[in-house]
C-alpha positions, 0 to 999 in steps of 0.5 A: 793767238796760241793757247799760251796768249789766250791764257794770258789774256784770260788771266789778265782780264779776270777771265777765269770766271767766264766759263765760256773763255775757259772752253775757248782755251780748251778748244785752241789747246785741242786745235794745237795738238790735233795732228797728234791724236787720231781723228776720232779722238779729235772729234770726240773731244770737240763734241765734248767741248761743244756740249759743255758749251751748250750746257752753260745755257743762257746763264748771262741773260739779264746781266750781259753788261756785267759779264760781256764787258 
């Protein structure tokens, strides 16, 4: 699945309110341009996305059924 397909999926499933899907989309876009940027920049962006994902924490605890349809 490319980033355009993923974006359409996120829109179709009202995933815009699901931050982990937005991080996944950004990761997919980064993957697609990996060969056009220096390795150091790629690694820095992966680390940044990882930190953003970790910052989400366990916000979903207690509402799993609602957010993980």
